[in-house]
Structure formats: structure tokens, C-alpha cells
N, C-alpha and C positions, 0 to 999 in steps of 0.2 A: 556458368556464371562468376567472374571474379571475385575477391573481400568485397563486401557491401557492409563497412560500418554505417550504425544509426543510432542514436538515443531513443531508447526505449522509454527512459524516465528521467525525470530531476526534479528532483524535493527535496527539500529544509527537512529537520529532525531537529526539536521538533515541526510539528507542522503549524503549529500557530506560539512563534517565538515569543518571550516574554524579557522583558529589562532584568538582567542580572544571571541570566540562564545559559550555559554553553549554545552552540550550536555545530549541526553540521549538515552538509549539503552531500548528496548522494547523486549518482549518476551511474544510470544502468545502461552500459553498453554493450552493445548485439550483432553480431556478424551472420546478416544473412546473406550472405551469399556464400558460395560452391569452395571456395578456396580459404585458408589459415590467411592471418591479415599480417602475423610477425609481428614483435613490438614495436606499437607505438603510445602517444605520447596522449595526455589529457590536462587539458589546460582549465581552470576555473580563475572567473573575474569577478571580483566583490563590488558591485557602486561604480567601475570605472577606475576603482585606485587601489585595488590589492589584488594580488595574484597568487595564483599555486599551481606549478607543473608537477603532476604523475605519471612514472613510466611504468606503462605493464609489458605483462609479458607475451600479450598479444593473445589471438580469439580464433580458437578454431570453426568451420565450417558449422554454422546454427547456433555456435556456443554464444554465453552473454557472462558477464560480469559487472560487479558494484566495483565505483572507487568512491573514497568517501575520503571531505576533508573537514577534519575538525574544526572548530573555530570558536575562538573566545567568545562571550557575551557580546550584544551588540547595543547600538544606542538605541533610543525610543526612535519610531519614525519608519516611514519607506524605505526600502532598500530594494536590492535588484543584482542576480546570482547569474551569471552566465554562464554556458558549458562546450567548450570546442574538442572533440575527439580530433586525435590525429593532427596535434599543430603543427608539428613536423614535415607533414606530408610522407610519411613513410610508408604508408599503403596506398599503391595505386588502386586508384576507385575510376570508374566512369562516370562519377558524380558522387557531389558530396553537399546536398542538399537537406540530408536528413544528419548530418553529425554536428551539428550545433541547435543549443536552446537558451531559451530565456525563462525566467520564472520571477518576476514580482512580488513579494511579500512584506509584512508589517511585524515592528515590532512593537509590543505595547506594554504597558505598568500592568502588572500583577492585580489581578483582581482581588480586593478583600473580602472575606465571607459575609455572608447575611448577618444581620445579628437580629436575636430575639427579641422586639419590645418589650415586652413582657416576661422577659427572660433573667437569670439571676447571673452574675457576676461569679458567683462560686456555685457554680454549674457541675456536676459529676460529669468528668473530662474521660474518663474510662468509659461508662457506660453512651456517654455521646459520640464517642470514636467507634465502639461497637455495634451501634445502631445504622451511623453511617456507613460503615462498610461493609452491613449487611443488606443495605439499601443499595450501594453500588454494586455487589454482589448479585444482587437478585436482577436488577436491571440488564448485567450483560449476560447473563442466562438468558434473559428473556431475548436478548438482541442476539445471540448464536443461535438458539430457534428459529428466529424470523430471519438468518444469512444462510442459515442452511434450506430455508422455503424459499428463498430467492435462487439459491444453485438450483434446487429440483425445477422449479417453473421455468427457469433458462431453459434446462435440458429437454422438458418437453415443447417449448417453442422449437428449438435447435431441430430434433427429431422430426417436427413435422415440417421444418424449413427444406431440410436435404431432404425429407421424400419427395415433395415437392417439385424441386430442381435437378436432380443429378440423378441422370441414369448409370451403370453401371460403366463409370468412364474411368480413364487412366490420369493420374493427375499428382502434383506434390505439394504438400502444404505443411504446414506450420501450426502448432497451438499454442506455440507462447504467448501469443497476443490475449488469449482470451486469459492464463494463468495471472500475465500484468496486470490486466483488467480486474480480475477477484482481488486480487493485492490492492491494486489502487484506490478502489472501491472500501475493499477495507479499511484502508489507511483514513481515507475520507471519513466515513460511515460510522467506525465503530465507535463506541461512547468510550472518553478515555484515551484513546492510544497517541493524542498528540498531548496529553496535559502532564507526564511523566510519572502516571500511576501506575505505569506494570503491566498492566492490561496484555500488551505484545511490546516486546521488545522495542522492535524497529518493521520498516517494512521491510528490508533488505532480509533479513532474518525471516519473514514469514514466506517471501520469494523462494529462499532457498529452501526452506522446508516443505513448499508445494510442489517445487520445481524436481526436488527428491522424491519425491512420492510418486511421482507421475513419471519421471524417467524420460527418455528421449525416445521410443519404442514407436510414437505415433509423427515422429518428425522423418518428412520426406520418404512417405510410401504411397503405392499405386493405388486405384480402384477407390475413385474418390469417395463412392457413395456410401460401400461398405467401410473406409476407414475414419470418413466422419462419424458415422453413425458409433462405429467403435470408441472414438475417442470422446466422445460425450460422456459416459458413464466413466470414464476413465478421469476426465477432469472434474467430474463431480467426486470421483474417491480423493481425486489427488486434493483439490479446496478444502475438503471437508478433514480429510488427515494432518495436511500442513497446518489449518488454523486449532486442531485440539492440540495439536505438542507446541503450536509457537502460546498457546496463552494457557500450559500446562501450569500449576501452581500460582497460579494470578490471584485467588483468593488470599493467600498468604502474603503475596507482596502486597496488595493493598491493606491489608490490615494492617501490617508491620509499618508503611508509611504512614497511616492515620495516624498509630499510635503517640500516647501522650509523651512516649520515652523517645520519640523521634524530633529531635528542636526543629527538623526541618518540614514538620508535618503543617500541610494546606491550614490546620484545624487551631495551628497556637494562635492564630490572630483571631479568634471567635472570645469576643468581649462580653457578650451577653447572650448564653445559651440558654437549652432547656432541652428535655427530653420529649417534647411535643411531637407527635408523627409529623405535623405539618411542615414545624421548622426543620426536624430530621430532613425531610422530603426536599425542603427547599437547598437543604445545604447539598445535597446528594446532585439536583440539578446545578449548583454552581460548579461543582469539581467536574463538569464535563459530562454527567450520565443523565440526560434529560428522558423523560418518558420514552420510553420506544414501543412504536408499532409500524406495521407495512408500509406507510407513507414515507417513514425517513429512515427506515431499513430495506426492504425487501425490495421495493421498487427502484430504487438508487441502484443497486447491487444490481439486479437484475439486467436492469438499462444497461448499465456500461460492461457487463458481460456480451449481451446483445449485440452491441455495438462493436465490440473486438471481434464476435462469432462473422461477423458480416466480412471484417476485414478477412479474417481468414478465406472466406469462402470467394471474394473476390481474388485473393491469390493464387484458390483453384481454379476460377478462370481463367484468369491469366496463361494459366500452366496451360487449360486445354487449350485456349487459343493460339497457344504455341506451336504447341502438335499437331495442330489443324494447318499450322503454315499461315494463319490469320497475323500474325504478330513478327 
């Protein structure tokens, strides 16, 4: 198959942009073809009014890469980002249906922190920041345990599906969609990932770490049943390793961000505060770290990985049909 460029993902960073906050647009370009693309251009269009073009080095077979457009803060309200790969048509492709994508997003006013009606304007800001940081860290650690549980549950379901569907047959397949799904689900559901708190720098960083742990040894390999079985624990290990590396040192970043010594701390706008546990909990939630459980962590992450694994097996089935002369 010749080069085939596709947009694997188009995201805003942060995911929820606020007035006065710089924003960036990131597109993941993926060549799912068997030949290299050669250099090509990437074009962004913001609100049909502002444009940016970036030249790339090109992608080899099965490769992907991120292109980033950093941008100044935007005005409050609805916005629209559109991205087109190979805007100058330098890459010969049989079809170009998947090389463009649009995303609508909102820019909102920053929230003010909750105030403690029974609190005092002369509260202990050092202890308040310390307790809020501890609450954030505790909820992130709980989330991490549930995220690991999601990947484990996905693995068991994926193994059962492979055992039921596939004989020991030849096919080629690409595990990348499952890795993308894990990163997307993390960006959507990891508490604080889009609030500038520094739990994870950005989704692109996480994807690079996951792919680095995974390698490419399961790309386009024969014997679908055996290789899909082998890929499942590899994906589980890679997502866990990538996530651990991506969040490394997050507790220190959170404490520094919330410290009274940081003029940009979101806690500087607390006018009446206290060390009451219920009030501390409300601040933790306000910062983007709600109480976590399986319903808002394990289930959505597992479902996105299940959906992506179905895409992998769909590609395998196409290969089997092609080998049998049915396509």
C-alpha cells in the first residue's frame, strides 16, 4: 500500500482553555501506508481567520509524529480549529479522507476558588496550601491505581476476544490505535491534566513515552492470533511504564504550584479560608481533582481501549480477507 497520511489526533493544550492562558494546537500525523511520505506540509486554520503552515521531514511506513502550533491567549467564547495534512498535495495518495479534522472548543473565564463562609481572611496560607496539595496528590494516586485496573481489565477482555475469534492465521496489524486510545483517555480523564497543575506535561509527551516503551516489534507481524495475544501484555506494560514516567515528580510540581511563594498559585484568590477538612476538599475538587471511582476512571479508559482494539482487529480481518482474495 502506498503512503497513506491520517490524522490520529487533534487536540488543544490545555484541554479546557481559559481567558489569559496561552493555548497550543497539536496534531498527530500517522502514515499507515507501506511507503514513506517524503516531506509534506501541515496547515492549521483557527476560526477561519488565522492560518499557520508547518513543513515536516516526512514519515516512514507506520511512523507518526506530532506537529504543534503554540498560540497566544484567545478571547472568551466558542472557537474552531481545523487541520489539514499535506496541504500542498506533495504525497501521492489513493484517498485523502482521513487527513483533515476539525475540533470545536470553548475558552472560558477562570473560576474563582470557593470561599469558606465561616473562615477568616487571616487564615494560615502555608498550611492551607500544604493540605490542598496533599489532597490533590492523594486523589491522583487513587486515580493511578484505577487506571492500572482499567488496563488490566481491558487485557482480560481482549484476550478472551482474540481466543474466540482467531485461528492461527497470517495477518498484519498495527497496535498504535490502542496506544492512542490510552493516551486520549488519560488526557480526558486524568484529574488535573488540563488545569496546568503539572501532573502530566501534555498528551504528546505521554504518547512518546508509551511508544518508546512499546517499541515497534508488534507492527506488521504474522500469525494474528499468537501475535495479538503477545501484543496485549506488551501494551499493558508500555502504558503503565509510560504513565509512571510521565507523572514522575508530579507531587513536587503540585506543591510548588500551590505554594504561597508562587504568585500564580490558584489559591492566591482565596479571601476567606480555613483548614476545615470539608473546605480543603472543596478546594481540591475546584482545582480539577474530583473524588475518583471506577465510574469516572476505570470504565471510560477501558471502554476507549476496547473500542480501539476493535479497530485493530478490524484491520486484521481486512488483511485476512485480502489474503483470501476477497478484497
